NUNU-715233 format. One record per residue (C-alpha): residue number from 1; x, y, z. Coordinates in pm, 1 decimal, m for minus. Layout:
<pts>
rotor_x_y_z
NUM_X_Y_Z
...
</pts>
This chain:
<pts>
rotor_x_y_z
1_m6196.8_m3562.4_m3638.2
2_m6161.1_m3252.9_m3864.1
3_m6476.5_m3049.8_m3880.1
4_m6630.0_m3205.2_m3567.8
5_m6815.6_m2937.1_m3367.9
6_m6735.2_m2845.9_m3009.3
7_m6891.6_m3064.9_m2744.7
8_m7190.6_m2864.9_m2615.8
9_m7096.9_m2862.6_m2249.2
10_m6732.3_m2768.0_m2298.6
11_m6540.0_m2462.7_m2412.3
12_m6171.0_m2387.0_m2451.0
13_m5987.8_m2387.8_m2116.5
14_m5638.7_m2434.4_m1973.5
15_m5528.6_m2797.1_m1975.8
16_m5197.8_m2979.9_m1943.1
17_m5101.4_m3235.6_m2207.1
18_m4863.8_m3527.8_m2158.5
19_m4733.5_m3720.2_m2459.2
20_m4520.9_m4032.9_m2412.2
21_m4346.4_m4230.2_m2685.3
22_m4143.6_m4553.1_m2682.2
23_m3802.3_m4484.1_m2835.1
24_m3684.2_m4723.0_m3107.0
25_m4021.0_m4901.0_m3138.2
26_m4008.1_m4925.5_m3518.4
27_m3654.9_m5064.8_m3516.3
28_m3746.9_m5306.2_m3237.5
29_m4039.0_m5431.3_m3447.9
30_m3812.3_m5488.0_m3747.3
31_m3551.7_m5671.0_m3542.0
32_m3772.7_m5872.6_m3305.2
33_m4091.1_m5921.9_m3507.2
34_m4457.3_m5830.4_m3467.3
35_m4530.1_m6055.5_m3169.9
36_m4251.9_m5906.2_m2958.9
37_m4357.3_m5555.8_m3062.9
38_m4717.4_m5628.6_m2966.5
39_m4602.7_m5748.6_m2625.6
40_m4399.7_m5428.7_m2578.9
41_m4695.2_m5211.1_m2683.7
42_m4926.6_m5399.2_m2446.6
43_m4690.4_m5345.2_m2151.7
44_m4664.2_m4975.6_m2239.5
45_m5043.1_m4941.9_m2261.0
46_m5098.0_m5127.3_m1934.6
47_m4864.4_m4899.4_m1740.1
48_m5002.4_m4581.9_m1897.1
49_m5364.1_m4678.7_m1822.2
50_m5294.5_m4779.7_m1462.7
51_m5087.0_m4472.5_m1380.8
52_m5335.2_m4237.3_m1548.8
53_m5631.1_m4380.3_m1355.1
54_m5446.5_m4338.9_m1026.2
55_m5350.2_m3978.2_m1101.4
56_m5688.4_m3850.6_m1216.0
57_m5578.8_m3780.6_m1572.6
58_m5775.4_m3876.3_m1883.5
59_m5623.3_m4106.5_m2143.3
60_m5727.7_m3942.4_m2469.3
61_m5543.0_m4154.7_m2720.3
62_m5327.5_m4467.2_m2719.2
63_m5165.6_m4579.9_m3042.7
64_m4917.0_m4863.2_m3005.3
65_m4602.3_m4687.1_m2889.6
66_m4753.0_m4343.4_m2818.1
67_m4996.5_m4209.6_m2558.3
68_m5173.4_m3876.4_m2504.2
69_m5304.2_m3790.2_m2156.6
70_m5477.4_m3466.8_m2050.3
71_m5487.7_m3317.0_m1698.8
72_m5668.4_m3034.9_m1525.8
73_m5377.0_m2993.8_m1282.1
74_m5025.9_m2903.4_m1410.3
75_m4863.9_m3045.0_m1095.5
76_m5046.3_m3372.6_m1128.9
77_m4937.1_m3400.2_m1491.1
78_m4571.2_m3361.2_m1392.6
79_m4603.8_m3607.9_m1104.8
80_m4765.2_m3857.1_m1343.5
81_m4482.5_m3819.8_m1596.5
82_m4227.4_m3900.7_m1326.8
83_m4436.3_m4193.0_m1199.5
84_m4456.3_m4331.3_m1553.0
85_m4079.3_m4318.4_m1602.8
86_m4022.9_m4499.0_m1275.0
87_m4274.5_m4769.6_m1363.1
88_m4121.1_m4819.0_m1707.6
89_m3782.0_m4881.1_m1547.7
90_m3929.5_m5107.8_m1280.8
91_m4086.3_m5320.0_m1554.9
92_m3756.6_m5334.4_m1747.1
93_m3577.7_m5446.6_m1430.9
94_m3838.9_m5717.7_m1384.0
95_m3841.8_m5824.5_m1750.5
96_m3529.5_m5740.1_m1950.2
97_m3698.0_m5835.6_m2279.7
98_m3915.4_m5519.3_m2268.1
99_m3714.9_m5209.6_m2375.7
100_m3952.7_m4951.0_m2232.2
101_m3721.6_m4658.8_m2313.0
102_m3970.4_m4374.2_m2317.2
103_m3944.1_m3999.0_m2375.3
104_m4212.5_m3767.6_m2235.1
105_m4307.0_m3409.3_m2325.8
106_m4554.2_m3176.4_m2149.9
107_m4706.3_m2833.7_m2205.9
108_m5007.5_m2643.7_m2076.1
109_m5231.3_m2393.5_m2246.5
110_m5573.6_m2319.2_m2381.9
111_m5705.9_m2606.9_m2589.5
112_m6029.8_m2661.2_m2775.1
113_m6213.5_m2994.4_m2726.1
114_m6299.5_m3137.7_m3067.5
115_m6483.1_m3468.1_m3080.7
116_m6303.5_m3700.4_m2839.1
117_m5974.7_m3508.6_m2867.9
118_m5829.7_m3160.1_m2851.2
119_m5673.3_m2902.0_m3077.0
120_m5432.3_m2631.0_m2967.3
121_m5077.3_m2503.6_m2956.7
122_m5004.5_m2663.4_m2618.6
123_m5080.4_m3007.7_m2757.9
124_m4850.1_m2947.1_m3055.6
125_m4566.7_m2821.5_m2835.7
126_m4594.1_m3120.0_m2601.2
127_m4556.8_m3342.4_m2907.5
128_m4243.8_m3153.8_m3016.4
129_m4086.5_m3191.3_m2671.0
130_m4171.8_m3560.4_m2666.9
131_m3997.0_m3604.6_m3002.7
132_m3663.2_m3474.6_m2865.7
133_m3682.8_m3629.5_m2517.2
134_m3425.9_m3903.2_m2459.8
135_m3517.0_m4231.2_m2284.5
136_m3600.5_m4159.9_m1920.9
137_m3637.1_m3783.6_m1975.2
138_m3934.1_m3562.0_m1895.8
139_m3922.5_m3230.0_m2081.4
140_m4159.2_m2939.4_m2029.3
141_m4200.4_m2575.1_m2124.4
142_m4116.4_m2268.9_m1920.4
143_m4484.7_m2172.9_m1905.2
144_m4571.1_m2506.6_m1745.0
145_m4307.7_m2455.9_m1473.8
146_m4473.2_m2122.7_m1390.1
147_m4817.2_m2283.2_m1369.1
148_m4704.8_m2580.3_m1161.7
149_m4466.4_m2386.1_m937.1
150_m4263.2_m2604.0_m703.4
151_m4335.8_m2976.4_m694.8
152_m4210.8_m3168.7_m390.7
153_m3905.0_m3393.5_m446.5
154_m3858.6_m3267.4_m802.0
155_m3638.3_m3002.2_m959.0
156_m3653.5_m2814.9_m1289.5
157_m3323.2_m2802.9_m1479.5
158_m3292.1_m2533.5_m1747.6
159_m3193.6_m2690.9_m2083.0
160_m3181.3_m2355.4_m2262.9
161_m3365.5_m2235.2_m2571.0
162_m3411.4_m2451.2_m2876.8
163_m3574.3_m2404.1_m3215.9
164_m3835.4_m2674.1_m3269.1
165_m3986.1_m2788.5_m3596.1
166_m4281.6_m2577.5_m3707.5
167_m4220.2_m2300.0_m3452.0
168_m4073.8_m1961.4_m3545.6
169_m3945.8_m1863.4_m3201.8
170_m3701.9_m2072.2_m2994.2
171_m3861.2_m2244.5_m2694.0
172_m3707.4_m2246.7_m2348.3
173_m3703.7_m2606.9_m2231.0
174_m3679.6_m2749.9_m1879.1
175_m3605.8_m3106.3_m1773.4
176_m3760.8_m3261.0_m1464.1
177_m3485.6_m3398.8_m1242.2
178_m3564.5_m3706.3_m1034.0
179_m3385.9_m4022.0_m911.4
180_m3435.7_m4328.3_m1126.5
181_m3308.7_m4688.1_m1122.1
182_m3170.7_m4731.4_m1473.1
183_m3089.0_m5078.2_m1609.3
184_m2729.9_m5126.2_m1718.3
185_m2658.5_m5283.1_m2060.7
186_m2451.9_m5599.9_m2076.0
187_m2288.2_m5594.7_m2420.5
188_m2163.7_m5951.4_m2399.8
189_m2510.7_m6101.9_m2367.6
190_m2731.4_m5829.1_m2508.9
191_m2938.5_m5848.4_m2189.6
192_m2976.5_m5594.3_m1910.7
193_m2839.2_m5599.9_m1558.7
194_m2992.3_m5408.8_m1274.0
195_m2782.3_m5115.6_m1159.8
196_m2832.0_m4783.1_m987.4
197_m2788.3_m4466.2_m1189.6
198_m2924.3_m4115.7_m1155.3
199_m3103.2_m4035.0_m1478.0
200_m3199.0_m3668.8_m1495.2
201_m3012.8_m3654.7_m1163.0
202_m3258.5_m3491.8_m929.3
203_m3023.8_m3510.0_m632.9
204_m2736.3_m3380.2_m843.4
205_m2938.9_m3092.5_m982.6
206_m3055.8_m2994.9_m636.2
207_m2698.2_m2992.5_m508.4
208_m2569.6_m2790.5_m801.6
209_m2848.1_m2535.6_m761.1
210_m2784.6_m2502.7_m389.5
211_m2406.1_m2522.9_m410.4
212_m2401.3_m2797.9_m147.1
213_m2185.2_m3110.6_m151.0
214_m2350.0_m3437.5_m51.0
215_m2187.5_m3779.8_m31.8
216_m2245.9_m4142.4_m108.0
217_m2035.4_m4451.5_m57.1
218_m1768.9_m4501.9_m322.3
219_m1598.4_m4828.1_m402.3
220_m1339.3_m4765.7_m132.8
221_m1595.7_m4673.2_130.8
222_m1497.9_m4303.8_138.6
223_m1747.7_m4022.3_95.5
224_m1769.2_m3921.8_m271.7
225_m1932.2_m3596.6_m389.8
226_m2225.5_m3626.8_m629.4
227_m2161.9_m3309.3_m829.3
228_m1894.6_m3177.5_m1065.9
229_m1831.3_m2808.7_m1015.4
230_m1694.1_m2575.8_m1281.7
231_m1320.2_m2590.0_m1359.5
232_m1296.9_m2945.2_m1227.3
233_m1200.4_m3295.3_m1327.7
234_m1461.3_m3555.2_m1239.8
235_m1422.0_m3933.2_m1218.5
236_m1732.1_m4139.3_m1297.7
237_m1783.3_m4509.1_m1230.2
238_m1874.5_m4657.6_m1572.5
239_m2068.5_m4937.5_m1409.0
240_m2306.0_m4726.5_m1202.1
241_m2276.5_m4382.1_m1359.1
242_m2200.3_m4230.8_m1018.8
243_m1949.9_m3951.0_m964.3
244_m1677.2_m4101.1_m743.4
245_m1440.6_m3802.2_m712.5
246_m1384.3_m3443.9_m823.4
247_m1064.4_m3237.8_m834.3
248_m1030.5_m2864.6_m897.7
249_m807.9_m2785.0_m1196.5
250_m732.2_m2466.2_m1393.0
251_m944.1_m2236.4_m1604.2
252_m1057.7_m2344.7_m1948.3
253_m997.2_m2717.1_m1896.1
254_m1045.5_m2867.1_m2242.3
255_m839.2_m3186.2_m2282.7
256_m754.9_m3496.2_m2076.2
257_m484.9_m3761.4_m2100.3
258_m440.7_m4065.3_m1878.9
259_m99.3_m4228.4_m1835.2
260_253.6_m4186.5_m1702.5
261_127.5_m4234.1_m1347.6
262_m143.2_m3965.6_m1340.6
263_m437.5_m3797.4_m1510.2
264_m344.1_m3477.9_m1697.6
265_m566.3_m3179.5_m1784.4
266_m491.9_m2896.3_m2029.4
267_m608.4_m2555.8_m1896.9
268_m620.2_m2321.0_m2195.6
269_m712.9_m2003.1_m2007.5
270_m442.6_m2049.8_m1744.4
271_m166.2_m2170.2_m1974.7
272_m106.9_m2468.6_m1747.8
273_m134.7_m2845.4_m1737.5
274_m277.2_m2997.4_m1418.3
275_m130.7_m3324.9_m1295.6
276_m392.0_m3506.8_m1086.8
277_m260.6_m3785.6_m864.7
278_m460.2_m4092.1_m765.2
279_m543.3_m3941.4_m426.3
280_m691.6_m3629.5_m585.0
281_m395.1_m3397.0_m526.2
282_m342.4_m3156.9_m817.6
283_m22.5_m2985.0_m934.5
284_m26.8_m2704.6_m1194.5
285_260.4_m2712.9_m1445.4
286_314.5_m2392.4_m1651.7
287_365.1_m2431.0_m2027.9
288_484.6_m2178.2_m2281.5
289_167.7_m2123.3_m2483.1
290_m200.4_m2220.6_m2491.5
291_m240.0_m2596.0_m2431.1
292_m511.6_m2732.0_m2659.1
293_m446.4_m3106.8_m2659.8
294_m276.3_m3373.3_m2446.5
295_m135.8_m3721.5_m2490.8
296_87.3_m3952.3_m2289.0
297_346.3_m4193.8_m2420.9
298_717.9_m4264.7_m2465.8
299_776.8_m4159.7_m2102.3
300_645.9_m3805.4_m2158.6
301_330.5_m3592.7_m2161.2
302_281.6_m3428.5_m2501.4
303_109.4_m3087.7_m2516.1
304_m8.5_m2923.9_m2839.1
305_44.3_m2545.9_m2826.4
306_m221.4_m2372.5_m3033.8
307_m61.7_m2028.0_m3006.0
308_294.2_m2120.4_m3105.8
309_248.2_m2385.7_m3378.5
310_429.2_m2645.0_m3173.3
311_430.0_m2940.8_m2936.4
312_577.7_m2917.9_m2586.1
313_696.4_m3208.2_m2370.1
314_648.1_m3248.1_m1994.5
315_865.7_m3479.2_m1789.1
316_644.3_m3668.4_m1537.9
317_946.6_m3712.3_m1312.6
318_1036.5_m3342.0_m1300.6
319_682.6_m3198.5_m1343.7
320_810.1_m2938.7_m1589.6
321_849.4_m2870.7_m1961.2
322_1169.9_m3017.6_m2103.7
323_1352.8_m2981.7_m2433.6
324_1271.5_m2749.2_m2721.6
325_926.7_m2703.5_m2870.0
326_872.1_m2922.0_m3177.8
327_733.1_m2725.2_m3473.6
328_422.8_m2865.6_m3643.2
329_143.0_m2688.8_m3833.3
330_m87.7_m2394.4_m3768.5
331_m339.1_m2436.2_m3488.2
332_m229.5_m2772.3_m3343.3
333_m509.7_m2915.2_m3131.9
334_m594.2_m3283.6_m3091.5
335_m288.0_m3502.6_m3027.4
336_m231.2_m3877.2_m2976.9
337_55.0_m4123.6_m2942.6
338_95.7_m4467.3_m3093.1
339_236.3_m4669.9_m3382.7
340_583.4_m4537.5_m3300.5
341_497.5_m4169.1_m3335.8
342_314.9_m3864.4_m3201.6
343_24.7_m3753.0_m3421.9
344_m102.4_m3392.8_m3423.5
345_m411.3_m3246.2_m3594.2
346_m331.1_m2896.1_m3724.8
347_m670.1_m2728.6_m3726.6
348_m586.8_m2420.7_m3932.9
349_m371.0_m2600.0_m4192.5
350_m595.5_m2893.9_m4268.4
351_m303.6_m3127.2_m4201.7
352_m186.0_m3401.7_m3966.2
353_175.3_m3410.1_m3846.9
354_356.1_m3735.4_m3769.1
355_631.7_m3653.5_m3518.3
356_917.8_m3882.3_m3420.6
357_926.4_m3927.3_m3038.4
358_1289.1_m3813.2_m3025.0
359_1192.9_m3479.4_m3178.4
360_1347.4_m3563.0_m3514.5
361_1173.7_m3591.2_m3849.5
362_816.2_m3468.3_m3887.8
363_593.2_m3585.1_m4174.9
364_292.2_m3377.1_m4280.7
365_m16.5_m3518.8_m4448.7
366_m312.3_m3320.3_m4582.7
367_m662.5_m3440.7_m4491.6
368_m1016.9_m3349.2_m4589.2
369_m1129.9_m3022.5_m4435.1
370_m1028.8_m2891.7_m4094.0
371_m912.3_m3166.4_m3853.2
372_m1096.4_m3114.9_m3523.6
373_m1035.8_m3451.2_m3359.1
374_m787.1_m3737.3_m3384.5
375_m778.7_m4093.1_m3250.0
376_m574.7_m4411.2_m3301.8
377_m693.6_m4770.1_m3328.5
378_m741.4_m5066.5_m3559.2
379_m405.0_m5004.0_m3725.8
380_m508.6_m4657.4_m3843.5
381_m522.1_m4292.7_m3748.5
382_m874.3_m4147.7_m3764.3
383_m928.7_m3774.1_m3815.3
384_m1265.6_m3599.9_m3769.1
385_m1326.1_m3285.3_m3977.0
386_m1621.8_m3076.0_m3868.2
387_m1646.1_m2847.9_m4171.1
388_m1668.2_m3134.4_m4421.5
389_m1864.0_m3376.6_m4197.0
390_m1608.2_m3649.0_m4266.3
391_m1360.8_m3884.0_m4100.7
392_m1030.0_m3945.6_m4277.4
393_m864.3_m4285.0_m4226.0
394_m482.8_m4273.0_m4240.0
395_m264.9_m4582.5_m4250.8
396_m29.5_m4574.9_m3953.5
397_267.6_m4722.7_m4139.0
398_257.4_m4490.6_m4442.6
399_138.4_m4255.8_m4355.2
400_m114.8_m4211.6_m4635.2
401_m486.4_m4144.3_m4667.7
402_m683.6_m4468.5_m4703.5
403_m1034.6_m4326.4_m4742.7
404_m1270.6_m4049.7_m4640.2
405_m1595.8_m4145.8_m4464.9
406_m1907.7_m3928.1_m4441.3
407_m2041.4_m3881.0_m4086.7
408_m2256.1_m3617.1_m3915.8
409_m2245.0_m3238.4_m3933.2
410_m1981.4_m3073.5_m3714.5
411_m1772.3_m3383.8_m3638.2
412_m1544.4_m3302.3_m3341.6
413_m1474.9_m3564.1_m3075.1
414_m1355.1_m3906.6_m3191.6
415_m1242.4_m4228.2_m3021.1
416_m1178.0_m4592.7_m3115.4
417_m1311.0_m4880.0_m2905.1
418_m1568.2_m5161.7_m2876.9
419_m1502.5_m5260.7_m3238.9
420_m1585.7_m4921.5_m3385.5
421_m1484.0_m4561.7_m3440.9
422_m1714.8_m4323.7_m3253.7
423_m1764.1_m3964.3_m3368.5
424_m1947.9_m3684.7_m3185.1
425_m2124.2_m3455.6_m3434.4
426_m2188.0_m3127.9_m3252.2
427_m2402.4_m2949.3_m3509.9
428_m2663.1_m3221.4_m3558.7
429_m2647.9_m3368.8_m3208.2
430_m2563.9_m3722.5_m3317.0
431_m2294.6_m3983.0_m3258.1
432_m2176.2_m4181.2_m3562.2
433_m2053.5_m4539.2_m3527.9
434_m1809.8_m4666.1_m3794.0
435_m1779.0_m5044.0_m3770.5
436_m1410.3_m5141.2_m3791.1
437_m1487.7_m5471.4_m3963.1
438_m1749.0_m5372.8_m4219.9
439_m1699.9_m4998.5_m4246.6
440_m2075.8_m4949.2_m4210.5
441_m2171.4_m4613.5_m4061.5
442_m2473.9_m4578.4_m3833.6
443_m2584.7_m4270.9_m3641.7
444_m2792.6_m4214.1_m3331.9
445_m2944.8_m3895.0_m3197.5
446_m2788.2_m3811.4_m2859.9
447_m2823.4_m3443.5_m2765.4
448_m2776.4_m3096.1_m2906.3
449_m2411.9_m2989.8_m2912.2
450_m2263.9_m3331.4_m2827.8
451_m1890.5_m3270.4_m2868.1
452_m1684.1_m3542.8_m2699.8
453_m1693.6_m3919.9_m2674.0
454_m1507.0_m4194.1_m2484.6
455_m1510.2_m4573.8_m2454.6
456_m1480.4_m4729.8_m2109.4
457_m1474.3_m5108.4_m2117.6
458_m1814.2_m5221.3_m2246.6
459_m1978.4_m4879.5_m2244.4
460_m1961.7_m4570.3_m2465.1
461_m2000.5_m4220.5_m2322.9
462_m2076.2_m3886.6_m2488.8
463_m2098.4_m3536.7_m2342.1
464_m2274.3_m3217.5_m2447.8
465_m2167.4_m2875.3_m2314.9
466_m2496.6_m2733.6_m2440.2
467_m2722.6_m2963.5_m2236.9
468_m2469.1_m2993.4_m1951.8
469_m2511.7_m3368.8_m1950.9
470_m2329.5_m3697.9_m1993.6
471_m2488.9_m3979.0_m2195.5
472_m2426.0_m4352.8_m2187.5
473_m2468.2_m4531.6_m2522.5
474_m2530.8_m4892.2_m2609.9
475_m2214.0_m5002.3_m2799.1
476_m2415.0_m5230.9_m3027.4
477_m2672.2_m4973.5_m3142.3
478_m2521.1_m4633.5_m3044.1
479_m2855.5_m4545.1_m2886.0
480_m2876.6_m4352.9_m2557.9
481_m2922.9_m4584.3_m2263.4
482_m2900.1_m4336.5_m1975.2
483_m2805.9_m3976.2_m1900.0
484_m2654.9_m3778.4_m1614.6
485_m2687.0_m3403.5_m1563.4
486_m2361.7_m3253.8_m1434.3
487_m2468.8_m2894.0_m1369.1
488_m2187.9_m2724.6_m1564.1
489_m2060.3_m2776.6_m1919.8
490_m1849.3_m3088.8_m1990.3
491_m1564.6_m3014.8_m2234.1
492_m1366.8_m3338.1_m2266.6
493_m1389.2_m3710.1_m2189.4
494_m1125.6_m3979.4_m2149.0
495_m1132.8_m4341.7_m2039.0
496_m954.5_m4672.0_m2072.8
497_m1031.7_m5041.1_m2059.3
498_m1024.8_m5016.7_m1680.3
499_m1085.2_m4737.8_m1434.8
500_m1324.4_m4444.6_m1439.2
501_m1456.3_m4216.8_m1710.1
502_m1279.8_m3881.5_m1673.3
503_m1458.9_m3558.2_m1757.8
504_m1351.5_m3192.2_m1745.3
505_m1617.3_m2934.4_m1665.5
506_m1622.0_m2555.8_m1715.9
507_m1887.3_m2294.9_m1624.0
508_m2204.3_m2324.6_m1831.7
509_m2255.4_m2061.2_m2099.4
510_m2583.9_m1965.6_m1932.4
511_m2411.7_m1903.3_m1598.6
512_m2363.2_m1537.6_m1688.3
513_m2622.9_m1332.1_m1871.7
514_m2663.7_m959.7_m1921.5
515_m2425.7_m680.6_m1828.3
516_m2222.0_m443.1_m2041.6
517_m1953.1_m539.0_m2291.3
518_m1687.1_m271.4_m2338.2
519_m1466.9_m321.1_m2645.6
520_m1140.6_m131.5_m2687.7
521_m1034.1_m142.8_m3051.3
522_m814.3_57.2_m3287.5
523_m1038.1_181.7_m3568.5
524_m907.5_244.4_m3919.8
525_m968.7_557.5_m4128.0
526_m1328.9_454.1_m4193.9
527_m1422.1_451.4_m3825.8
528_m1773.9_331.8_m3905.7
529_m2003.2_51.6_m3794.6
530_m2186.2_1.2_m4124.8
531_m2101.7_m346.8_m4259.5
532_m2119.4_m212.8_m4616.2
533_m1810.4_2.7_m4554.7
534_m1604.4_m210.4_m4318.2
535_m1304.5_m385.1_m4475.6
536_m1038.6_m367.1_m4201.6
537_m951.9_m642.1_m3954.1
538_m999.1_m420.8_m3647.1
539_m1347.2_m322.0_m3760.8
540_m1441.0_m679.2_m3844.0
541_m1352.5_m785.6_m3489.3
542_m1585.7_m522.8_m3349.2
543_m1868.5_m594.1_m3592.2
544_m1877.3_m963.7_m3504.9
545_m2025.0_m861.7_m3168.2
546_m2293.6_m649.1_m3338.3
547_m2413.4_m831.5_m3649.6
548_m2495.1_m1180.2_m3770.2
549_m2391.7_m1343.4_m4097.1
550_m2499.2_m1658.8_m4272.6
551_m2203.8_m1830.2_m4104.2
552_m1968.1_m1728.6_m3826.1
553_m1675.8_m1851.9_m3620.7
554_m1749.2_m2026.0_m3294.1
555_m1723.1_m1776.6_m3007.2
556_m1469.5_m1967.2_m2797.6
557_m1099.0_m1942.6_m2729.4
558_m825.2_m2168.4_m2860.8
559_m858.5_m2400.9_m3157.3
560_m1235.9_m2401.6_m3133.7
561_m1242.7_m2033.8_m3226.5
562_m1129.9_m2125.6_m3577.9
563_m1435.1_m2346.6_m3627.6
564_m1683.7_m2224.1_m3887.1
565_m2042.4_m2274.0_m3771.0
566_m2389.6_m2181.1_m3902.2
567_m2531.6_m1851.3_m3777.9
568_m2833.4_m1724.2_m3970.2
569_m2809.9_m2037.7_m4186.1
570_m2949.6_m2370.0_m4068.2
571_m2628.3_m2554.0_m4151.7
572_m2299.6_m2519.9_m4333.2
573_m2355.2_m2561.5_m4708.0
574_m2182.1_m2821.7_m4923.3
575_m2016.5_m2636.7_m5215.4
576_m2123.1_m2744.5_m5564.9
577_m2010.4_m2662.4_m5918.4
578_m1644.4_m2696.8_m5832.2
579_m1670.6_m2482.0_m5519.5
580_m1838.3_m2189.8_m5696.3
581_m2194.9_m2231.5_m5565.7
582_m2308.1_m2219.3_m5202.3
583_m2673.8_m2268.3_m5116.4
584_m2802.2_m2153.1_m4775.3
585_m3130.5_m2203.4_m4593.8
586_m3218.3_m1953.6_m4321.2
587_m3315.5_m2060.5_m3972.0
588_m3677.2_m1997.2_m3881.4
589_m3791.5_m1730.7_m3637.9
590_m3507.5_m1479.7_m3695.0
591_m3600.1_m1113.3_m3663.6
592_m3426.9_m779.6_m3700.9
593_m3372.8_m570.5_m3389.8
594_m3696.1_m380.8_m3469.2
595_m3897.0_m705.9_m3480.6
596_m3922.8_m739.4_m3859.8
597_m3887.0_m1103.2_m3975.5
598_m3572.2_m1183.6_m4172.3
599_m3636.1_m1314.6_m4525.0
600_m3405.6_m1467.0_m4784.7
601_m3446.9_m1154.4_m4996.3
602_m3292.0_m946.9_m4718.3
603_m2964.1_m1135.5_m4751.6
604_m2958.2_m1066.9_m5126.7
605_m3050.2_m705.8_m5056.1
606_m2756.4_m664.9_m4820.7
607_m2519.2_m763.7_m5103.0
608_m2695.3_m531.7_m5345.6
609_m2670.7_m246.7_m5097.2
610_m2299.2_m302.6_m5042.3
611_m2227.8_m313.1_m5416.1
612_m2439.9_m7.4_m5488.2
613_m2291.8_209.4_m5212.7
614_m1930.3_118.5_m5283.1
615_m1919.9_81.3_m5659.9
616_m1564.7_98.5_m5791.8
617_m1424.8_119.0_m5435.8
618_m1542.8_m232.0_m5356.0
619_m1260.4_m466.6_m5245.8
620_m1162.5_m706.2_m5527.2
621_m1272.7_m1025.0_m5349.4
622_m1640.0_m922.7_m5384.7
623_m1599.3_m874.1_m5757.9
624_m1575.8_m1253.1_m5803.0
625_m1941.4_m1293.8_m5699.2
626_m2156.4_m1368.8_m6004.6
627_m2351.1_m1057.1_m6103.3
628_m2146.7_m815.5_m5891.7
629_m2004.9_m607.8_m6183.5
630_m2349.6_m571.5_m6339.8
631_m2499.8_m467.4_m6005.6
632_m2234.9_m197.4_m5966.3
633_m2292.8_m73.1_m6319.8
634_m2674.2_m80.8_m6300.8
635_m2794.4_m63.2_m5938.2
636_m3119.9_m250.2_m5865.4
637_m3426.6_m42.6_m5777.7
638_m3528.0_2.5_m5417.6
639_m3790.5_m258.9_m5336.2
640_m4086.8_m218.4_m5105.4
641_m4137.8_m593.8_m5066.6
642_m4308.0_m667.0_m4740.0
643_m4057.0_m752.3_m4470.5
644_m3758.6_m617.9_m4664.1
645_m3601.1_m273.4_m4640.1
646_m3278.1_m332.4_m4827.4
647_m3175.9_24.7_m4902.7
648_m3233.3_187.2_m4565.6
649_m3039.5_m30.3_m4321.1
650_m2792.6_m318.6_m4298.9
651_m3002.5_m627.4_m4370.6
652_m2799.1_m865.0_m4156.2
653_m2818.6_m701.0_m3816.2
654_m2793.4_m875.7_m3480.9
655_m3089.2_m1110.5_m3454.5
656_m3311.4_m1137.4_m3150.9
</pts>
């Protein structure tokens, strides 16, 4: 209680806090009623109490679907979290009417006992980690891993840094990897079947960390590796979630197509397409440009060439490019076949090309925003546009735009299946489900950076390069049902009504840190590094490695490099007043290189500084900004506002 004095015998000391929460409890209550919810809460409470008593922890608070437990031992807290997750799954396997899908967060630190509870930053951070933990996950802080050190039979998997609500500085998060029996959803009955799956993949994480290949029995009885190394194509059994095979492909694998007797992978960095045979043998086929998308159909493999504004064709019989390149739009990326044509999303043009299979007539249709993903199904072509957070529906027989549907921020991957259109929204970490019958859009939180999605029979799969994980979703609710850590970064998914889920994997962004970047660039007459004076393309290229802006382009090769993403801003703004007004909100915890916090006034000051220093020499495109001419004519006074030094340095310098 607020204002309650310290208990006389106790002072602040280091404790470890565990917070567990049942995912989807409110929705379950609304759908199933109060009696069912009470039964679920009672089962949750029973397991928490029993496990806590056995482990020596103290149950501080239990409120329906949430529990707070405190420990003197960091190791015991982690062991208890794992034991809880295993017991939750055991109970679900025994009683499929109890959806004990629980996320757990832990942190350790100095906490003050107040009344019957505690107050302190560690408690707050554990709550934040619990709020983002997916069902079956145990998340903890870097400081707790240092306190606990190694825990037998468990492994810590680095999930990177993340900005959490209410905290200025990003927090480095670790996930506890351990084997878990995860129930498999049965969409036809709405009930759950018992099936083995590695959630948080302890064995997998251990193998990836050690670089060792282990084996388990696949469906054919052969040894199958349980890891997917970088620059590989992995096949995953959709029923069990187990990796059943891996094949090495080329560098920069970023697209998959299944058909014409093989599985095909586009390798952007190598300029090749890998043909993977059923036995795992791989053949590299050179193409003319940078392959950014793949599709099979009409007896050919179709390859979008991002660098040459065209589409190439590979003959499966000859294993080589045939015919002339078919011209489409600028930045062709996602490509699909069906409804008597080949469809290409032209990322830089904001258009979709409809190409005749014989290489004849090509129709071009403009869509909302920048088309990042394209899929066919339900008699329509569906185009995901990340910059406008929309999906455009195109009639296949027109073609013409039917409607534009709002989805999540940063829509990229898209697929049609299980009665819906599924969209991976990378910037807000959600997957949107558009019901084909009703058109109703629902969204479910999956993971930060989720960028690709696939439908395999009665299951939906999504992958996140950022978290290096694959997620299985319930087709009826779009909620996460299970997850699988793959060690490296998954870039693309593909599947069909039968067969495995295919996934390409590249080295994780965190695999290389530090070192020296040497940039060789032709500098113009200015030859300076001050953003107020740089107006040449060569200088801009160099400055993008040194400074941050409100927005930026994604730092990747190929079509993805043309994607506008938030940088200092929390998200991309939606233009108002006919496209003349853009409103930004800064991310929290950003500091200048000298440690000074970045404020909104610093962004304004950087514009004022540029206008003042350049005056009449300012390029004309800045003159369209409201107030720019007046600022040039009457420069604003130098301000001494705390935290802002607008006249002595570039305000938007590389953040730390």
